[in-house]
C-alpha positions in Angstrom: -5.3 56.7 -21.5 -4.1 56.1 -17.9 -1.0 57.8 -16.5 1.2 54.8 -17.0 0.3 54.4 -20.7 0.9 58.1 -21.2 4.5 58.0 -20.2 7.0 58.7 -23.0 8.5 55.8 -24.9 12.0 56.6 -23.7 10.9 55.9 -20.1 10.4 52.3 -21.0 13.2 49.7 -21.0 10.7 47.5 -22.9 7.9 48.8 -25.1 5.4 46.3 -26.5 3.5 47.5 -29.6 0.5 45.9 -31.2 1.5 42.3 -30.3 -0.6 39.4 -31.5 -0.3 35.6 -31.2 -2.5 32.7 -32.2 -2.3 29.0 -31.6 -4.3 27.4 -34.4 -7.8 28.8 -34.2 -7.2 30.1 -30.7 -6.3 33.9 -30.5 -4.1 34.1 -27.4 -3.0 37.7 -27.7 -4.8 40.5 -29.6 -3.1 43.9 -30.2 -1.2 44.0 -26.9 0.5 47.4 -26.2 2.2 48.3 -22.9 5.4 49.7 -21.6 7.7 48.4 -18.8 9.9 50.8 -16.9 13.5 50.1 -16.0 14.3 48.9 -12.4 10.6 48.2 -11.6 8.3 45.2 -11.0 5.6 45.1 -13.7 2.9 42.6 -13.0 0.6 40.8 -15.6 -2.7 39.5 -14.2 -5.7 37.9 -15.7 -7.8 34.7 -15.7 -6.2 31.5 -16.9 -6.2 31.8 -20.7 -6.1 35.6 -20.6 -2.7 35.5 -22.3 -0.4 36.6 -19.5 2.0 33.6 -19.6 2.0 33.7 -23.4 3.0 37.4 -23.3 5.8 36.6 -20.8 7.1 33.9 -23.1 7.1 36.2 -26.1 9.1 38.7 -24.2 11.6 36.0 -23.3 11.9 34.6 -26.8 10.0 31.3 -26.1 7.4 32.1 -28.7 7.7 34.5 -31.7 4.8 36.9 -32.1 2.5 36.8 -35.2 2.3 40.6 -35.4 3.6 43.7 -33.6 7.0 44.4 -32.2 9.1 44.6 -29.1 11.2 47.7 -28.6 14.1 47.1 -26.2 16.0 50.2 -25.0 14.7 52.1 -27.9 15.6 49.5 -30.6 13.2 47.0 -32.2 14.1 43.4 -31.5 12.9 40.0 -32.8 13.8 36.9 -30.9 13.7 33.5 -32.4 14.7 31.6 -29.2 15.3 32.2 -25.5 19.0 32.2 -26.3 18.6 35.2 -28.5 16.6 37.0 -25.8 19.2 36.2 -23.2 21.9 37.6 -25.4 19.9 40.9 -25.2 19.6 40.7 -21.4 16.1 39.0 -21.0 15.6 35.7 -19.2 12.6 33.8 -18.0 12.0 31.6 -14.9 9.1 29.5 -15.8 6.6 27.6 -13.6 8.5 24.4 -14.4 12.2 24.8 -13.8 14.6 23.7 -16.5 17.7 22.5 -14.7 20.0 19.4 -14.8 19.2 17.6 -11.5 22.4 15.5 -11.6 24.6 18.5 -11.7 25.6 20.9 -8.9 24.2 24.4 -8.3 27.4 26.1 -9.6 27.4 23.9 -12.7 23.8 24.7 -13.5 24.3 28.4 -12.9 27.1 28.5 -15.5 25.9 25.7 -17.8 26.9 26.6 -21.4 29.0 29.5 -20.2 31.6 27.7 -18.1 35.1 29.3 -17.7 37.6 27.1 -19.5 41.4 26.6 -19.5 43.1 24.6 -22.2 39.7 23.3 -23.4 38.6 22.1 -20.0 36.2 23.6 -17.5 38.2 25.7 -15.0 36.6 24.5 -11.7 38.5 27.0 -9.5 37.4 30.0 -11.6 33.8 28.7 -11.8 33.7 28.4 -8.0 35.2 31.9 -7.6 32.6 33.4 -10.0 29.8 31.6 -8.2 30.9 32.9 -4.8 31.1 36.4 -6.2 27.7 36.2 -7.8 26.0 34.9 -4.6 27.8 37.6 -2.5 26.5 40.4 -4.7 23.0 39.0 -5.1 22.4 37.9 -1.5 21.5 34.3 -2.4 22.4 31.6 0.1 23.1 28.4 -1.9 25.8 25.8 -1.7 27.9 25.6 -4.9 28.4 21.8 -4.6 24.8 20.9 -3.7 23.1 18.6 -6.3 20.2 20.5 -7.9 17.9 17.4 -7.8 18.0 17.5 -4.0 17.0 21.1 -3.7 13.5 22.3 -2.9 11.5 24.0 -5.7 12.1 27.4 -4.1 15.9 26.8 -4.1 15.7 25.6 -7.7 14.0 28.8 -8.7 16.9 30.7 -7.1 19.3 28.7 -9.2 17.3 29.7 -12.3 17.5 33.4 -11.2 21.2 33.1 -10.5 21.7 31.6 -13.9 20.0 34.6 -15.5 22.1 37.0 -13.4 25.3 35.2 -14.4 24.5 36.0 -18.0 23.9 39.7 -17.1 20.1 39.5 -17.6 18.6 42.9 -16.9 15.0 41.9 -17.4 13.7 38.7 -15.7 10.2 37.3 -16.4 8.9 35.3 -13.4 6.0 33.1 -14.5 3.8 32.1 -11.6 6.9 31.8 -9.3 5.1 31.2 -6.1 2.4 28.8 -7.3 4.1 25.7 -5.7 5.9 27.3 -2.7 5.2 27.2 1.0 4.5 30.5 2.9 8.1 30.7 4.1 9.4 30.1 0.6 7.1 32.8 -0.8 8.5 35.3 1.7 12.0 34.5 0.6 11.0 34.8 -3.0 9.5 38.3 -2.4 12.8 39.4 -0.7 14.6 38.3 -3.8 12.3 40.2 -6.1 12.7 43.4 -4.1 16.5 42.9 -4.1 16.4 42.5 -7.9 14.6 45.8 -8.3 16.9 47.6 -5.8 19.9 46.5 -7.8 18.5 47.9 -11.0 16.9 44.8 -12.6 13.5 44.8 -14.1 11.0 42.1 -13.2 8.0 41.1 -15.3 5.8 39.2 -12.8 3.1 36.9 -14.0 1.0 35.9 -11.1 -2.6 34.9 -10.2 -2.0 35.8 -6.5 -3.4 39.3 -6.3 -2.1 40.0 -2.9 1.4 39.2 -4.2 0.9 41.6 -7.1 -0.3 44.4 -4.9 2.6 43.8 -2.5 5.5 43.6 -5.0 4.7 45.4 -8.2 5.0 49.1 -9.3 2.7 48.8 -12.3 0.1 46.2 -13.3 -1.4 45.3 -16.6 -4.7 43.4 -16.6 -5.5 41.1 -19.5 -8.8 39.5 -20.5 -9.4 37.3 -23.5 -6.0 38.1 -24.9 -6.6 41.9 -24.7 -5.2 44.6 -22.5 -8.0 45.9 -20.2 -5.8 48.5 -18.6 -2.3 49.3 -17.3 -2.1 51.3 -14.1 0.1 52.2 -11.1 -0.4 49.4 -8.6 -1.0 52.0 -5.9 -4.3 52.8 -7.7 -5.5 49.2 -7.7 -7.1 46.9 -5.1 -8.0 43.2 -5.2 -11.6 44.1 -5.9 -10.7 46.4 -8.8 -8.3 43.9 -10.3 -10.9 41.1 -10.0 -13.5 43.3 -11.7 -11.2 44.1 -14.6 -10.1 40.4 -14.9 -13.6 39.0 -14.9 -15.5 41.8 -16.5 -17.9 41.7 -13.6 -17.8 42.0 -9.8 -16.4 38.8 -8.2 -18.9 36.4 -6.7 -18.6 34.5 -3.4 -15.5 32.5 -3.3 -17.2 29.2 -2.4 -20.5 27.7 -3.5 -23.0 26.9 -0.8 -21.9 23.9 1.2 -24.4 21.0 1.2 -25.3 19.3 4.4 -22.9 16.5 5.3 -24.3 13.2 4.1 -25.2 10.8 6.9 -26.0 7.1 6.9 -24.6 6.7 3.4 -22.4 3.8 2.3 -18.6 4.4 2.3 -17.2 5.3 -1.0 -13.6 4.7 0.2 -12.4 2.7 3.3 -8.7 2.6 4.3 -7.5 0.5 7.2 -3.9 0.5 8.5 -2.3 1.8 5.3 1.5 2.0 5.5 3.6 3.2 2.5 6.6 5.5 1.8 5.8 8.6 3.8 2.6 7.1 5.3 2.3 5.3 8.6 -0.8 3.3 9.7 -3.5 5.5 8.3 -7.2 4.6 8.6 -10.0 6.6 7.3 -13.4 6.4 5.5 -15.1 8.7 3.1 -18.9 8.5 2.6 -20.7 8.8 -0.7 -21.2 12.5 -1.5 -18.8 13.6 1.2 -15.9 16.0 0.8 -13.1 15.3 3.2 -10.3 17.9 3.5 -6.8 16.7 4.1 -4.6 19.4 5.7 -1.1 19.5 7.0 2.3 21.0 6.4 4.4 20.4 3.3 6.1 17.1 3.9 3.4 15.8 6.2 2.6 12.9 3.9 -0.6 14.1 2.2 0.6 13.6 -1.4 2.2 10.3 -0.4 -1.1 9.2 1.0 -2.9 10.1 -2.2 -0.4 8.2 -4.3 -0.6 5.2 -2.1 -4.4 5.1 -2.2 -4.3 5.4 -6.0 -1.6 2.7 -6.2 1.0 4.9 -7.8 3.4 3.9 -4.9 3.4 0.5 -3.3 2.0 0.0 0.2 3.6 -2.4 2.7 0.5 -2.9 4.8 -3.2 -2.1 5.0 -6.5 -2.8 3.3 -8.3 -0.5 0.8 -11.8 -0.7 -0.6 -13.8 1.4 -3.0 -17.3 0.7 -1.9 -17.1 -3.1 -1.3 -14.5 -3.6 -4.0 -10.9 -4.2 -2.8 -8.2 -2.0 -4.4 -5.4 -4.0 -6.0 -2.6 -1.5 -5.6 -2.1 -0.1 -9.1 -3.5 3.0 -11.0 -5.2 0.7 -13.6 -6.9 -1.3 -10.9 -8.0 1.9 -9.1 -9.5 3.4 -12.3 -11.4 0.1 -12.9 -12.7 0.3 -9.3 -13.8 3.9 -9.8 -11.0 5.7 -8.0 -9.5 8.7 -9.9 -6.6 11.0 -9.0 -6.1 14.6 -9.9 -2.3 14.7 -9.2 -0.3 17.5 -7.5 1.7 18.0 -10.7 -0.3 17.9 -13.9 2.9 18.1 -16.0 4.7 15.2 -14.4 1.8 12.9 -13.5 -1.4 14.2 -15.1 -1.3 15.2 -18.8 0.4 14.1 -22.1 1.1 17.7 -23.2 1.9 16.8 -26.8 -1.2 14.8 -27.3 -4.6 16.3 -28.0 -7.2 17.5 -25.5 -9.5 14.7 -26.7 -6.9 12.0 -26.0 -6.0 13.4 -22.6 -9.6 13.6 -21.4 -10.7 10.2 -22.6 -7.6 8.4 -21.2 -9.3 7.1 -18.1 -12.5 6.1 -20.0 -11.1 4.1 -22.9 -12.7 0.8 -22.0 -16.1 2.3 -22.3 -15.3 3.7 -25.7 -14.0 0.6 -27.3 -15.6 -1.8 -29.9 -13.7 -4.8 -31.0 -10.5 -3.3 -29.6 -10.8 0.0 -31.4 -11.8 3.4 -30.1 -15.2 4.6 -31.4 -14.0 8.1 -32.5 -17.4 9.6 -33.0 -18.5 8.5 -29.5 -15.2 9.7 -28.0 -15.5 13.1 -29.6 -19.2 13.4 -28.4 -18.4 12.5 -24.8 -15.2 14.4 -24.5 -16.7 17.5 -26.0 -19.5 17.3 -23.4 -17.1 16.8 -20.5 -14.8 19.7 -21.7 -17.7 22.0 -22.1 -18.8 21.3 -18.5 -15.3 21.7 -17.1 -13.7 24.3 -19.2 -16.5 25.9 -21.2 -14.7 25.4 -24.6 -15.4 22.3 -26.7 -12.2 22.7 -28.8 -10.7 19.2 -28.4 -8.1 18.7 -31.1 -5.4 21.2 -30.0 -2.4 19.8 -28.0 -3.0 20.0 -24.3 0.4 21.8 -24.0 -1.0 24.9 -25.9 -3.5 25.6 -23.0 -2.8 27.8 -20.1 -2.0 26.2 -16.8 -5.4 26.8 -15.4 -7.1 25.3 -18.5 -4.8 22.3 -18.3 -6.1 21.8 -14.8 -9.7 22.0 -16.0 -8.8 19.1 -18.4 -8.1 17.0 -15.3 -11.6 17.7 -14.1 -13.0 17.0 -17.5 -11.3 13.6 -17.4 -12.9 12.9 -14.0 -16.4 14.0 -15.2 -16.1 11.6 -18.2 -14.9 8.7 -16.1 -17.8 9.0 -13.6 -15.8 7.9 -10.6 -17.1 6.8 -7.2 -14.0 8.3 -5.5 -12.0 11.4 -6.5 -8.7 12.2 -4.9 -8.0 15.9 -5.7 -4.4 16.9 -4.8 -4.0 20.7 -4.9 -6.7 20.9 -7.6 -6.6 24.7 -7.9 -2.8 25.1 -7.9 -1.9 27.6 -10.6 -5.5 28.6 -11.2 -6.7 32.2 -11.0 -9.4 33.5 -8.7 -12.2 33.4 -11.4 -11.4 29.9 -12.5 -11.2 28.6 -8.9 -14.9 29.2 -8.4 -15.6 27.1 -11.5 -13.5 24.2 -10.1 -15.2 24.5 -6.7 -18.5 24.2 -8.4 -17.3 21.1 -10.2 -16.2 19.5 -6.9 -19.5 20.3 -5.2 -21.4 19.0 -8.3 -19.4 15.7 -8.2 -20.1 15.3 -4.5 -23.8 16.0 -4.9 -23.8 13.2 -7.5 -22.6 10.8 -4.8 -18.8 10.9 -5.4 -16.7 10.7 -2.3 -13.9 13.3 -2.5 -10.6 13.5 -0.7 -9.5 17.2 -1.1 -5.8 18.0 -0.4 -4.8 21.7 -0.3 -2.2 24.0 1.2 -4.9 26.7 1.4 -6.7 26.2 4.7 -9.4 28.6 3.6 -10.1 26.4 0.6 -10.5 23.3 2.8 -12.8 25.1 5.3 -14.8 26.5 2.4 -15.5 23.1 0.8 -15.0 20.2 3.2 -17.7 18.5 5.4 -14.9 17.1 7.6 -11.2 17.8 7.9 -8.4 15.3 8.6 -4.9 16.6 9.6 -1.6 14.8 8.9 1.7 15.2 10.6 4.8 13.2 10.0 3.0 10.6 7.9 0.1 10.0 10.4 -3.4 11.2 10.8 -3.3 13.3 14.0 -6.7 15.0 14.1 -10.3 14.8 12.8 -12.3 18.0 12.9 -16.0 18.4 12.2 -18.7 21.1 12.7 -17.7 24.1 14.8 -14.3 22.5 15.6 -13.3 23.1 11.9 -11.2 26.3 12.3 -7.9 27.6 11.0 -6.6 27.6 14.6 -7.5 24.0 15.2 -5.9 22.9 11.9 -2.7 24.8 12.6 -2.5 23.4 16.1 -2.8 19.8 14.9 -0.5 20.4 11.9 2.3 21.9 14.0 1.8 19.7 17.1 1.8 22.8 19.2 -0.4 25.8 20.0 -1.7 27.9 17.2 0.0 30.9 18.7 3.4 29.2 18.7 2.8 27.9 15.2 2.1 31.4 13.9 
């Protein structure tokens, strides 16, 4: 047993003993045992589907375990809801924040625990408590700002403040930096260090191994719902964590890049497209070509993707898929062979309460109909084949919401495989996906391109774009400002174009 596991039980603020959890026929956690020390950052790592988010949610009362027990400060506890966990000092900040956008920051922080006088909310006392809380925690947030107008990073801070306002001593952070910019990630890391310094315990669920190595004191590696090992972070490296996560040494990050197709017909042509956040954009993507779209957050990349797909209306421009005009709606785009993997699978991609089968077949229903009815046998056969290729598991009747974030993302690829598009717009296709699963998705992108699909790849990770794309377009302030090919495709060139300045100044 490793040194961390050998520590006496009374050293742990939270002791997890023999925990198990199943969702239908899927065994998510199997005999999980580990200890979390007080005033520390304890990381949970593993491939998507390894069980790390499920474990975090059991700790915070979101899910009850099927077996085993949690021992909190020496006493067994059994939570039936996050409210019960919060009453014992445990809170969770999930990937998708749960705030009331129409209310202010201060109102969200004390929601359900507002100070009252004569039956009414005491606004003066609420504001005073908020100012005291921000002063002691070091958060810089305006009490009267509407939460719906804040960035995701600021909304996460509101969630953490809400936990602190209820005296939470253990905070579970579930993939907190998955959707943040580099600057926002730096600020989040400062907050995590501050929480540890003030005596709070953080359980960090993350697929960013550099983040884990930088922030955590201890790290537990999970694989297939089992604990592989728990160790002091100082004894781990990215290579050792990857090997434990995958059960094998990590392979090359990117599949071999095929030669850029030449003299092939255009899969997508855009001329003078203007839409909300997009100004006079023209581009063409050849059949079998992967075109990377780079730029800073707010540059207009997602807005361009949505305008091409018809999810937002355009005020000018012509769009064609092959020789077929695009009519400016998602339904028309799908009929023309244009598919979108959206930036947010929760908001725009999946019906989480519906089955995997229904989600995957959604864009292909016309080909599955007979006399207006879906041919269920054919649907099951084709969906099972697409899911097997994309996710490796042909279980198709479970609700999509029971899958891990990475496996939900693979469903988006299974939908694309089934629909056989001529154009795929992939907006942050590997967001929230661990290192091992990323390679699988890269292989799928290359496979689609080799079959003649034109791909527009949008990513915040410059390395990802350089590793996959034949050509790179850079956006700034809603316009295309650079096109890079061959040896000109470098990180320095992308940054220079994105910032509109020298790469040295940008850095």
